[in-house]
ZADO-1210 file (C-alpha; in nm, 4 decimals, padded with zeros to 6 digits):
<atoms>
<atom x="-12.9291" y="00.2301" z="09.9706" code="UNK" pos="1"/>
<atom x="-13.0350" y="-00.1168" z="09.8537" code="UNK" pos="2"/>
<atom x="-12.7609" y="-00.1156" z="09.5906" code="UNK" pos="3"/>
<atom x="-12.4832" y="-00.0991" z="09.8510" code="UNK" pos="4"/>
<atom x="-12.6438" y="-00.3653" z="10.0685" code="UNK" pos="5"/>
<atom x="-12.6310" y="-00.6229" z="09.7847" code="UNK" pos="6"/>
<atom x="-12.2748" y="-00.5454" z="09.6749" code="UNK" pos="7"/>
<atom x="-12.0079" y="-00.7890" z="09.7954" code="UNK" pos="8"/>
<atom x="-11.7403" y="-00.6597" z="10.0307" code="UNK" pos="9"/>
<atom x="-11.4041" y="-00.5444" z="09.9014" code="UNK" pos="10"/>
<atom x="-11.2457" y="-00.8475" z="10.0686" code="UNK" pos="11"/>
<atom x="-11.4749" y="-01.0805" z="09.8692" code="UNK" pos="12"/>
<atom x="-11.3949" y="-00.8991" z="09.5434" code="UNK" pos="13"/>
<atom x="-11.0203" y="-00.9077" z="09.6133" code="UNK" pos="14"/>
<atom x="-11.0354" y="-01.2787" z="09.7010" code="UNK" pos="15"/>
<atom x="-11.2238" y="-01.3560" z="09.3780" code="UNK" pos="16"/>
<atom x="-10.9781" y="-01.1521" z="09.1689" code="UNK" pos="17"/>
<atom x="-10.6806" y="-01.3253" z="09.3311" code="UNK" pos="18"/>
<atom x="-10.8348" y="-01.6662" z="09.2730" code="UNK" pos="19"/>
<atom x="-10.9082" y="-01.5842" z="08.9091" code="UNK" pos="20"/>
<atom x="-10.5521" y="-01.4611" z="08.8543" code="UNK" pos="21"/>
<atom x="-10.4014" y="-01.7728" z="09.0128" code="UNK" pos="22"/>
<atom x="-10.6288" y="-01.9972" z="08.8060" code="UNK" pos="23"/>
<atom x="-10.5300" y="-01.8164" z="08.4877" code="UNK" pos="24"/>
<atom x="-10.1601" y="-01.8515" z="08.5648" code="UNK" pos="25"/>
<atom x="-10.2015" y="-02.2212" z="08.6452" code="UNK" pos="26"/>
<atom x="-10.4054" y="-02.2839" z="08.3284" code="UNK" pos="27"/>
<atom x="-10.1486" y="-02.1029" z="08.1158" code="UNK" pos="28"/>
<atom x="-09.8633" y="-02.2986" z="08.2704" code="UNK" pos="29"/>
<atom x="-10.0364" y="-02.6319" z="08.2105" code="UNK" pos="30"/>
<atom x="-10.1346" y="-02.5315" z="07.8570" code="UNK" pos="31"/>
<atom x="-09.7786" y="-02.4305" z="07.7673" code="UNK" pos="32"/>
<atom x="-09.6503" y="-02.7679" z="07.8908" code="UNK" pos="33"/>
<atom x="-09.9143" y="-02.9851" z="07.7238" code="UNK" pos="34"/>
<atom x="-10.0178" y="-02.8001" z="07.4084" code="UNK" pos="35"/>
<atom x="-09.7690" y="-02.8052" z="07.1163" code="UNK" pos="36"/>
<atom x="-09.6134" y="-02.4688" z="07.0324" code="UNK" pos="37"/>
<atom x="-09.7620" y="-02.4614" z="06.6803" code="UNK" pos="38"/>
<atom x="-10.1113" y="-02.5070" z="06.8208" code="UNK" pos="39"/>
<atom x="-10.0470" y="-02.2342" z="07.0786" code="UNK" pos="40"/>
<atom x="-09.9360" y="-01.9982" z="06.8009" code="UNK" pos="41"/>
<atom x="-10.2430" y="-02.0850" z="06.5940" code="UNK" pos="42"/>
<atom x="-10.4852" y="-02.0052" z="06.8776" code="UNK" pos="43"/>
<atom x="-10.2878" y="-01.6966" z="06.9751" code="UNK" pos="44"/>
<atom x="-10.3011" y="-01.5562" z="06.6209" code="UNK" pos="45"/>
<atom x="-10.6751" y="-01.6327" z="06.5934" code="UNK" pos="46"/>
<atom x="-10.7431" y="-01.4613" z="06.9242" code="UNK" pos="47"/>
<atom x="-10.5345" y="-01.1610" z="06.8119" code="UNK" pos="48"/>
<atom x="-10.7324" y="-01.1353" z="06.4857" code="UNK" pos="49"/>
<atom x="-11.0621" y="-01.1526" z="06.6733" code="UNK" pos="50"/>
<atom x="-10.9593" y="-00.8848" z="06.9221" code="UNK" pos="51"/>
<atom x="-10.8358" y="-00.6632" z="06.6363" code="UNK" pos="52"/>
<atom x="-11.1745" y="-00.6869" z="06.4645" code="UNK" pos="53"/>
<atom x="-11.3541" y="-00.5917" z="06.7830" code="UNK" pos="54"/>
<atom x="-11.1172" y="-00.3075" z="06.8651" code="UNK" pos="55"/>
<atom x="-11.2021" y="00.0524" z="06.7846" code="UNK" pos="56"/>
<atom x="-10.8296" y="00.1266" z="06.7460" code="UNK" pos="57"/>
<atom x="-10.6354" y="00.1263" z="06.4204" code="UNK" pos="58"/>
<atom x="-10.2632" y="00.0500" z="06.4313" code="UNK" pos="59"/>
<atom x="-10.0342" y="00.1931" z="06.1650" code="UNK" pos="60"/>
<atom x="-09.6830" y="00.0482" z="06.1344" code="UNK" pos="61"/>
<atom x="-09.4016" y="00.2745" z="06.0154" code="UNK" pos="62"/>
<atom x="-09.0842" y="00.0742" z="05.9523" code="UNK" pos="63"/>
<atom x="-08.7324" y="00.2145" z="05.9549" code="UNK" pos="64"/>
<atom x="-08.6629" y="00.1017" z="05.6002" code="UNK" pos="65"/>
<atom x="-08.8050" y="-00.0876" z="05.3063" code="UNK" pos="66"/>
<atom x="-08.5299" y="-00.3121" z="05.1767" code="UNK" pos="67"/>
<atom x="-08.2221" y="-00.0913" z="05.1523" code="UNK" pos="68"/>
<atom x="-08.4197" y="00.2340" z="05.1285" code="UNK" pos="69"/>
<atom x="-08.4658" y="00.4329" z="05.4478" code="UNK" pos="70"/>
<atom x="-08.8169" y="00.5527" z="05.5318" code="UNK" pos="71"/>
<atom x="-08.8345" y="00.9318" z="05.5621" code="UNK" pos="72"/>
<atom x="-09.1579" y="00.9030" z="05.7602" code="UNK" pos="73"/>
<atom x="-08.9782" y="00.6920" z="06.0232" code="UNK" pos="74"/>
<atom x="-08.6986" y="00.9493" z="06.0505" code="UNK" pos="75"/>
<atom x="-08.9504" y="01.2342" z="06.0814" code="UNK" pos="76"/>
<atom x="-09.1459" y="01.0537" z="06.3547" code="UNK" pos="77"/>
<atom x="-08.8250" y="00.9770" z="06.5432" code="UNK" pos="78"/>
<atom x="-08.7238" y="01.3452" z="06.5429" code="UNK" pos="79"/>
<atom x="-09.0756" y="01.4703" z="06.6207" code="UNK" pos="80"/>
<atom x="-09.1333" y="01.2351" z="06.9142" code="UNK" pos="81"/>
<atom x="-08.8034" y="01.3444" z="07.0669" code="UNK" pos="82"/>
<atom x="-08.9718" y="01.6806" z="07.1289" code="UNK" pos="83"/>
<atom x="-09.2635" y="01.5110" z="07.3045" code="UNK" pos="84"/>
<atom x="-09.0640" y="01.3832" z="07.6014" code="UNK" pos="85"/>
<atom x="-09.2316" y="01.4951" z="07.9225" code="UNK" pos="86"/>
<atom x="-09.2427" y="01.4140" z="08.2947" code="UNK" pos="87"/>
<atom x="-09.4053" y="01.0744" z="08.2254" code="UNK" pos="88"/>
<atom x="-09.1450" y="00.9664" z="07.9696" code="UNK" pos="89"/>
<atom x="-08.9269" y="00.6992" z="08.1262" code="UNK" pos="90"/>
<atom x="-08.6760" y="00.6224" z="07.8488" code="UNK" pos="91"/>
<atom x="-08.5180" y="00.8581" z="07.5968" code="UNK" pos="92"/>
<atom x="-08.2050" y="00.8354" z="07.3851" code="UNK" pos="93"/>
<atom x="-07.9622" y="01.1231" z="07.3569" code="UNK" pos="94"/>
<atom x="-07.7103" y="01.1494" z="07.0751" code="UNK" pos="95"/>
<atom x="-07.4655" y="01.4170" z="06.9603" code="UNK" pos="96"/>
<atom x="-07.3828" y="01.3791" z="06.5929" code="UNK" pos="97"/>
<atom x="-07.0497" y="01.5107" z="06.4605" code="UNK" pos="98"/>
<atom x="-07.0494" y="01.8742" z="06.3490" code="UNK" pos="99"/>
<atom x="-07.3809" y="01.9431" z="06.5228" code="UNK" pos="100"/>
<atom x="-07.3972" y="02.1719" z="06.8258" code="UNK" pos="101"/>
<atom x="-07.7209" y="02.0438" z="06.9819" code="UNK" pos="102"/>
<atom x="-07.8080" y="01.7074" z="07.1280" code="UNK" pos="103"/>
<atom x="-08.0485" y="01.4872" z="06.9351" code="UNK" pos="104"/>
<atom x="-08.3203" y="01.3489" z="07.1633" code="UNK" pos="105"/>
<atom x="-08.5325" y="01.0529" z="07.0512" code="UNK" pos="106"/>
<atom x="-08.7552" y="00.8010" z="07.2263" code="UNK" pos="107"/>
<atom x="-08.6131" y="00.4652" z="07.3187" code="UNK" pos="108"/>
<atom x="-08.7644" y="00.1305" z="07.2318" code="UNK" pos="109"/>
<atom x="-09.0906" y="00.0269" z="07.3961" code="UNK" pos="110"/>
<atom x="-09.1430" y="00.3779" z="07.5322" code="UNK" pos="111"/>
<atom x="-09.5032" y="00.4846" z="07.4841" code="UNK" pos="112"/>
<atom x="-09.5581" y="00.8464" z="07.3823" code="UNK" pos="113"/>
<atom x="-09.9010" y="01.0082" z="07.3678" code="UNK" pos="114"/>
<atom x="-09.9582" y="01.3005" z="07.1355" code="UNK" pos="115"/>
<atom x="-10.2697" y="01.5113" z="07.0813" code="UNK" pos="116"/>
<atom x="-10.3446" y="01.6724" z="06.7469" code="UNK" pos="117"/>
<atom x="-10.6720" y="01.8570" z="06.6822" code="UNK" pos="118"/>
<atom x="-10.8097" y="01.7058" z="07.0073" code="UNK" pos="119"/>
<atom x="-10.7410" y="01.3495" z="06.8867" code="UNK" pos="120"/>
<atom x="-10.5242" y="01.1137" z="07.0915" code="UNK" pos="121"/>
<atom x="-10.2399" y="00.9374" z="06.9085" code="UNK" pos="122"/>
<atom x="-10.0263" y="00.6775" z="07.0842" code="UNK" pos="123"/>
<atom x="-09.6794" y="00.5899" z="06.9573" code="UNK" pos="124"/>
<atom x="-09.4510" y="00.3009" z="07.0554" code="UNK" pos="125"/>
<atom x="-09.1133" y="00.2210" z="06.8998" code="UNK" pos="126"/>
<atom x="-09.0558" y="-00.1529" z="06.8711" code="UNK" pos="127"/>
<atom x="-08.7959" y="-00.3902" z="06.7291" code="UNK" pos="128"/>
<atom x="-08.8133" y="-00.7249" z="06.5579" code="UNK" pos="129"/>
<atom x="-08.5436" y="-00.9627" z="06.4434" code="UNK" pos="130"/>
<atom x="-08.4569" y="-00.9908" z="06.0751" code="UNK" pos="131"/>
<atom x="-08.3990" y="-01.3296" z="05.9179" code="UNK" pos="132"/>
<atom x="-08.0673" y="-01.3093" z="05.7329" code="UNK" pos="133"/>
<atom x="-08.0115" y="-01.5210" z="05.4243" code="UNK" pos="134"/>
<atom x="-07.6623" y="-01.6457" z="05.3488" code="UNK" pos="135"/>
<atom x="-07.6375" y="-01.4051" z="05.0523" code="UNK" pos="136"/>
<atom x="-07.7540" y="-01.0999" z="05.2477" code="UNK" pos="137"/>
<atom x="-07.5185" y="-00.8038" z="05.2628" code="UNK" pos="138"/>
<atom x="-07.7356" y="-00.6196" z="05.5140" code="UNK" pos="139"/>
<atom x="-07.5510" y="-00.6069" z="05.8499" code="UNK" pos="140"/>
<atom x="-07.8695" y="-00.5271" z="06.0476" code="UNK" pos="141"/>
<atom x="-08.0174" y="-00.7990" z="06.2646" code="UNK" pos="142"/>
<atom x="-08.3116" y="-00.5926" z="06.3896" code="UNK" pos="143"/>
<atom x="-08.5706" y="-00.3711" z="06.2252" code="UNK" pos="144"/>
<atom x="-08.6982" y="-00.0717" z="06.4186" code="UNK" pos="145"/>
<atom x="-09.0555" y="00.0402" z="06.3650" code="UNK" pos="146"/>
<atom x="-09.3175" y="00.2643" z="06.5195" code="UNK" pos="147"/>
<atom x="-09.6702" y="00.1559" z="06.5964" code="UNK" pos="148"/>
<atom x="-09.9167" y="00.4423" z="06.5863" code="UNK" pos="149"/>
<atom x="-10.2613" y="00.3742" z="06.7305" code="UNK" pos="150"/>
<atom x="-10.5715" y="00.5892" z="06.7216" code="UNK" pos="151"/>
<atom x="-10.9484" y="00.5561" z="06.6858" code="UNK" pos="152"/>
<atom x="-11.0497" y="00.4082" z="06.3499" code="UNK" pos="153"/>
<atom x="-11.2833" y="00.6965" z="06.2732" code="UNK" pos="154"/>
<atom x="-10.9783" y="00.9294" z="06.2657" code="UNK" pos="155"/>
<atom x="-10.8057" y="00.7382" z="05.9841" code="UNK" pos="156"/>
<atom x="-10.8611" y="00.9958" z="05.7093" code="UNK" pos="157"/>
<atom x="-10.7577" y="01.2888" z="05.9280" code="UNK" pos="158"/>
<atom x="-10.4438" y="01.1100" z="06.0432" code="UNK" pos="159"/>
<atom x="-10.3245" y="01.0353" z="05.6885" code="UNK" pos="160"/>
<atom x="-10.4215" y="01.3683" z="05.5336" code="UNK" pos="161"/>
<atom x="-10.3338" y="01.6025" z="05.8187" code="UNK" pos="162"/>
<atom x="-10.1500" y="01.4529" z="06.1189" code="UNK" pos="163"/>
<atom x="-09.8739" y="01.2543" z="05.9449" code="UNK" pos="164"/>
<atom x="-09.7932" y="01.5367" z="05.6959" code="UNK" pos="165"/>
<atom x="-09.7835" y="01.7736" z="05.9969" code="UNK" pos="166"/>
<atom x="-09.5191" y="01.5493" z="06.1593" code="UNK" pos="167"/>
<atom x="-09.3051" y="01.5570" z="05.8439" code="UNK" pos="168"/>
<atom x="-09.3252" y="01.9397" z="05.8333" code="UNK" pos="169"/>
<atom x="-09.2476" y="01.9742" z="06.2070" code="UNK" pos="170"/>
<atom x="-08.9492" y="01.7363" z="06.1807" code="UNK" pos="171"/>
<atom x="-08.7991" y="01.9507" z="05.9037" code="UNK" pos="172"/>
<atom x="-08.8336" y="02.2577" z="06.1267" code="UNK" pos="173"/>
<atom x="-08.6631" y="02.0823" z="06.4174" code="UNK" pos="174"/>
</atoms>
C-alpha cells in the first residue's frame, strides 16, 4: 500500500508531461531559428547514429532499382506485401494491368505492414526519396521507391537465408 501513497496523482503526471512537451516544442523552435541548418543536420545525424548503435533493430533497405536495373527483390516484396493487407492496413494501391484478369494489390507509401515468419516479427515500410538528376541523365524518374525492413538484429542470418528467399518464392506463386 505504501507504493501507491508515494505515487504522484494522474493530474500531476499529466501536468508534468504537458509541460515537458511544451518545453521541447519551444526549445526546438528556438533552436531551428538560431542554429544554422548545417549544424542542425550534423547533430541530427550524430544522434541518429548513436540511436542506431543502441537499437536492437536492424534495418534492411531494398531499393526499386540499382542504376537502370530493376531489383527483383523489390518487385517480389511489393507483390508479397499486397497479400498482407488486413483490417489495420490504412493505405493500399490497386492496379489492373492490361491482359490480366485480376487486380494487383500493393501497399502504398509510408504504410507499415507487419509480417510474422517462424514466430519472428518483421516490419515493412515503403518509402520514397528524391533523385538528383544530372543534366546528362536520361532517367525520367525523380523519385526512388524503397522498402525498409526492420527486425531484431539476432534474426539477421535467418532473415537472409530463409525469410527473404521465402518472399521471392511466394511472390512467384502469386
